[in-house]
C-alpha positions as CSV (number, residue, x, y, z in Angstrom):
1,M,4.4,21.3,-9.5
2,F,3.0,24.2,-8.4
3,V,6.2,26.1,-6.6
4,L,7.9,25.5,-10.0
5,I,5.3,26.5,-12.5
6,N,4.9,29.9,-9.8
7,L,8.9,31.0,-9.7
8,I,8.3,30.4,-13.4
9,I,5.5,32.7,-13.8
10,A,6.5,35.3,-11.6
11,F,10.2,34.8,-13.7
12,V,8.6,35.5,-16.9
13,L,6.6,38.2,-15.5
14,G,9.3,39.9,-13.5
15,L,10.9,40.2,-17.1
16,V,7.6,41.2,-18.6
17,I,6.9,44.0,-17.1
18,G,10.8,44.9,-16.9
19,L,11.5,44.8,-19.6
20,I,7.8,47.6,-20.3
21,E,9.3,49.6,-17.5
22,N,12.3,50.4,-19.2
23,A,10.6,51.4,-22.5
24,T,8.0,52.9,-21.1
25,N,9.2,55.0,-18.2
26,S,6.3,53.5,-16.0
27,N,6.1,51.7,-12.4
28,L,4.2,48.2,-13.2
29,S,5.6,47.1,-9.8
30,I,2.2,47.1,-8.3
31,L,1.8,43.9,-11.5
32,V,3.8,42.0,-9.4
33,N,2.4,42.5,-5.6
34,I,-1.0,41.1,-7.0
35,Y,0.2,38.6,-8.5
36,Q,1.7,37.1,-4.9
37,L,-1.7,38.3,-3.4
38,A,-3.4,36.7,-5.9
39,V,-0.9,33.2,-5.1
40,L,-0.6,33.1,-2.1
41,L,-3.1,31.5,0.0
42,P,-2.1,28.5,-2.4
43,S,1.0,28.7,-1.8
44,I,0.1,28.8,1.8
45,A,-2.2,25.6,0.8
46,V,1.2,23.8,-0.5
47,G,3.5,24.0,2.1
48,V,0.4,22.7,4.5
49,R,-0.2,19.6,2.4
50,R,3.9,19.1,2.4
51,M,3.9,18.9,6.0
52,H,1.5,16.5,6.1
53,D,3.1,14.5,3.8
54,T,5.6,14.0,6.3
55,D,3.3,13.5,8.8
56,H,4.3,17.1,10.1
57,S,1.4,20.4,11.7
58,G,1.0,22.7,9.3
59,W,2.2,25.0,12.1
60,W,6.4,24.1,10.8
61,L,5.0,26.6,8.4
62,L,6.0,29.7,10.7
63,F,9.0,28.1,11.7
64,P,12.5,29.6,9.0
65,I,15.1,26.5,8.0
66,V,13.5,23.7,9.1
67,N,10.4,24.4,7.3
68,L,13.1,24.0,4.3
69,V,14.0,20.7,5.7
70,F,11.0,19.5,5.9
71,A,9.9,20.4,2.3
72,V,13.0,19.1,0.7
73,S,12.0,15.4,3.2
74,E,10.7,12.0,1.5
75,G,7.1,11.9,2.4
76,T,6.3,8.9,4.9
77,Q,5.0,6.0,3.0
78,G,2.1,4.7,3.6
79,D,-1.1,6.6,5.4
80,N,0.1,8.8,8.3
81,R,-2.1,11.0,10.9
82,F,-3.4,13.4,8.5
83,G,-4.6,11.0,5.2
84,S,-3.5,8.6,2.6
85,D,-0.6,8.5,0.9
86,P,-0.9,10.7,-2.6
87,K,1.8,8.5,-3.9
88,A,-0.1,4.9,-3.3
89,I,-3.3,3.8,-5.4
90,S,-5.0,2.0,-3.3
91,H,-5.0,-0.1,0.1
92,V,-8.0,-2.5,-1.9
93,P,-6.1,-4.5,-4.8
94,A,-7.4,-5.3,-8.3
95,P,-7.9,-9.4,-8.2
96,V,-5.7,-11.0,-8.6
97,E,-4.8,-15.0,-9.8
98,T,-4.0,-17.0,-7.0
99,A,-1.8,-19.5,-6.0
100,K,-2.7,-23.5,-5.3
101,A,-3.9,-24.0,-1.4
102,P,-1.6,-26.2,1.0
103,T,-3.4,-29.2,2.2
104,Q,-1.2,-29.9,5.2
105,C,-1.8,-28.6,8.9
106,K,-1.4,-29.2,11.9
107,V,-2.5,-28.9,16.0
108,Q,-1.7,-29.7,18.8
109,F,-3.5,-29.2,21.5
110,D,-2.5,-29.8,25.7
111,A,-4.4,-32.2,27.9
112,D,-6.8,-29.1,28.8
113,G,-7.4,-28.4,25.1
114,K,-5.5,-25.3,24.8
115,V,-3.0,-24.6,21.3
116,V,0.1,-26.0,21.8
117,S,0.9,-25.3,18.4
118,V,-0.5,-25.1,14.6
119,E,1.6,-26.8,11.5
120,V,1.1,-25.3,8.1
121,Q,2.3,-26.0,4.8
122,Q,2.5,-23.0,2.8
123,G,2.5,-22.6,-0.7
124,P,3.2,-20.3,-3.5
125,W,2.6,-16.4,-3.3
126,A,1.3,-14.6,-6.8
127,L,2.5,-11.8,-7.6
128,K,0.2,-8.1,-8.8
129,Q,2.0,-5.3,-9.2
130,N,-0.7,-2.1,-9.3
131,G,1.7,1.4,-9.8
132,G,3.8,1.4,-7.0
133,N,1.6,-1.8,-5.4
134,K,2.5,-4.8,-4.6
135,Y,0.1,-8.3,-3.6
136,Y,1.3,-11.4,-2.7
137,S,-1.5,-13.3,-2.7
138,Q,-2.3,-17.3,-2.3
139,K,-5.9,-20.2,-1.3
140,A,-6.3,-21.5,1.7
141,N,-8.4,-24.6,2.9
142,S,-9.4,-21.9,6.5
143,L,-9.1,-18.8,7.4
144,L,-6.7,-20.8,10.0
145,Q,-4.3,-21.5,7.3
146,A,-4.5,-18.3,6.0
147,T,-3.7,-16.8,10.3
148,E,-1.4,-19.3,9.9
149,I,0.9,-18.2,6.5
150,L,0.2,-14.6,7.7
151,K,1.4,-14.7,10.5
152,K,4.7,-15.8,9.0
153,M,5.5,-13.0,7.2
154,A,8.2,-11.4,9.6
155,S,8.7,-7.8,8.1
156,I,6.9,-6.5,5.4
157,P,7.4,-3.5,3.9
158,P,5.4,-0.2,3.3
159,L,2.8,-0.6,-0.1
160,T,2.9,-4.5,0.2
161,Y,0.0,-6.6,1.4
162,Y,-0.5,-10.3,1.8
163,L,-3.5,-11.7,1.1
164,V,-5.2,-15.3,1.3
165,D,-8.0,-16.3,-0.1
166,T,-9.9,-19.2,1.5
167,P,-13.8,-20.7,1.1
168,D,-14.8,-18.5,4.5
169,G,-13.7,-15.1,3.5
170,T,-9.9,-13.5,2.4
171,L,-7.3,-12.8,5.2
172,G,-5.0,-9.9,4.5
173,R,-1.9,-8.5,6.4
174,D,-0.2,-5.1,6.3
175,I,2.5,-2.8,7.2
176,N,0.3,-2.2,9.4
177,G,-1.5,-5.3,10.9
178,Y,-4.3,-7.7,9.5
179,F,-6.5,-6.7,7.1
180,T,-9.9,-7.6,5.2
181,E,-11.3,-5.9,2.3
182,S,-14.4,-7.8,2.5
183,P,-16.7,-9.6,4.9
184,L,-15.3,-12.8,6.2
185,K,-18.0,-15.4,7.8
186,T,-18.7,-15.3,11.4
187,K,-19.8,-18.9,12.1
188,N,-20.4,-22.6,10.3
189,L,-16.9,-21.7,9.3
190,K,-14.8,-24.3,7.7
191,V,-12.4,-26.2,10.6
192,E,-10.4,-28.5,10.4
193,F,-10.4,-29.3,13.9
194,N,-14.2,-29.5,15.0
195,R,-13.5,-29.2,18.8
196,G,-15.3,-27.2,20.7
197,K,-17.7,-26.7,22.4
198,S,-21.7,-27.0,21.0
199,E,-22.3,-23.4,23.9
200,T,-21.1,-20.3,23.3
201,V,-18.8,-19.2,25.5
202,E,-16.6,-16.1,26.6
203,L,-14.0,-14.6,25.1
204,Q,-11.1,-14.1,26.6
205,G,-9.8,-10.8,25.2
206,L,-9.3,-9.0,22.5
207,H,-6.2,-6.7,21.4
208,G,-4.3,-5.6,18.6
209,F,-1.5,-7.0,15.9
210,G,1.2,-5.4,14.3
211,D,1.1,-1.2,14.4
212,V,-2.6,-1.1,16.6
213,M,-2.6,3.3,16.1
214,K,-1.9,3.1,12.2
215,N,-4.5,-0.1,11.6
216,Q,-6.9,2.3,13.4
217,S,-6.2,5.3,11.8
218,A,-6.1,3.1,8.8
219,T,-8.9,0.9,8.4
220,A,-10.7,5.0,9.7
221,L,-9.3,6.8,6.2
222,L,-11.3,3.4,4.0
223,K,-14.0,4.1,5.8
224,K,-14.4,7.5,5.5
225,N,-13.6,7.4,1.5
226,G,-16.5,4.9,1.8
227,Q,-14.7,1.5,1.1
228,Y,-15.2,-1.6,3.2
229,A,-13.6,-1.3,6.5
230,R,-13.2,-3.4,9.3
231,L,-10.9,-3.6,12.4
232,V,-9.4,-6.6,12.2
233,L,-8.9,-7.8,16.6
234,L,-7.0,-11.1,17.9
235,M,-10.1,-12.7,19.1
236,K,-8.3,-15.4,22.5
237,C,-11.1,-18.3,22.4
238,G,-12.3,-19.0,25.8
239,E,-12.1,-22.1,24.8
240,C,-8.9,-22.8,23.1
241,G,-6.9,-20.2,23.6
242,Y,-6.2,-19.7,19.9
243,E,-6.1,-15.9,18.9
244,S,-7.9,-15.6,15.4
245,P,-8.4,-12.4,13.6
246,V,-11.6,-11.5,13.6
247,E,-13.6,-8.6,11.9
248,T,-14.9,-6.2,14.6
249,Q,-17.7,-3.8,15.2
250,P,-19.3,-2.0,18.3
251,G,-21.5,-3.7,21.3
252,M,-22.5,-7.4,21.4
253,M,-20.3,-9.8,19.1
254,E,-20.5,-13.5,17.8
255,R,-18.0,-15.0,16.6
256,E,-16.7,-18.5,15.9
257,C,-13.0,-19.8,17.2
258,Y,-10.9,-20.7,13.9
259,C,-9.4,-23.2,15.1
260,C,-11.6,-25.3,17.3
261,G,-15.2,-23.8,16.0
262,T,-16.4,-22.8,19.2
263,M,-19.0,-19.8,19.3
264,N,-17.5,-16.8,21.3
265,H,-19.0,-13.7,22.8
266,G,-17.9,-10.5,23.9
267,H,-18.0,-6.9,23.5
268,R,-15.9,-3.7,22.1
269,A,-16.8,-0.3,22.7
270,T,-16.8,2.6,20.4
271,M,-13.5,3.4,18.9
272,T,-13.1,7.5,17.9
273,I,-10.1,7.6,14.7
274,Y,-9.1,11.4,14.5
275,L,-7.9,12.7,11.4
276,N,-7.3,15.8,10.2
277,S,-10.6,15.4,7.5
278,G,-12.6,14.8,10.9
279,M,-13.7,12.4,14.1
280,V,-14.7,9.3,12.4
281,E,-16.2,5.7,14.6
282,I,-14.8,2.7,13.8
């Protein structure tokens, strides 16, 4: 829009100055130079922002033809390393009416008490659209059910969010991985197969799910913008081996396994994420 308005103003200004010069036999080209100087910095800023929209550095403006190709290219869908998608409304959805919770959940353990398989009956999704964003939601009886329902989503397109509401909090998943928009409970969870140990065990590991780098950047960006943001990682239970997507924070933490109910403890290092506006620790 800036480029179009700039071209229109430049055309009209040149036309008017040309008519005046012909009528008065004077030289007013300095007015054109003043206008070009006035819009130089804004034009550079718009060009840099356009490079960022396509996930490229602003230095590409210095390369002819290549910068033109990037300028006319479609911007990346969703957040990139330079910030949020200007076409996206918000990562946090408006309240939606969720579908009824499924009632069946079957977990198979081996002789050592390790999880072999989890079967969950999935309910229907309720859809709510907000601009270009699509929000699918349903209810579940536990975070275990929510995890398994979201795990079944083979491929999620950009600007599409799946949320499963449970008595212990709402777990979501998008193109980058799992996310939360409000705190999840960390203890006294509703566990359908409470066969874990009464004492706390050490978790076997924490690792990402989906596009780890983009998920970290999205979390950092939400935090920078003052929105609720926690990095969700898969915690492998030290008792049953189930991988629960839990909210994490730097330092020592305790989280209850979604499957067997055992309390796990472990440590997560501080992560420093570099955004175009500076560094954010998550």
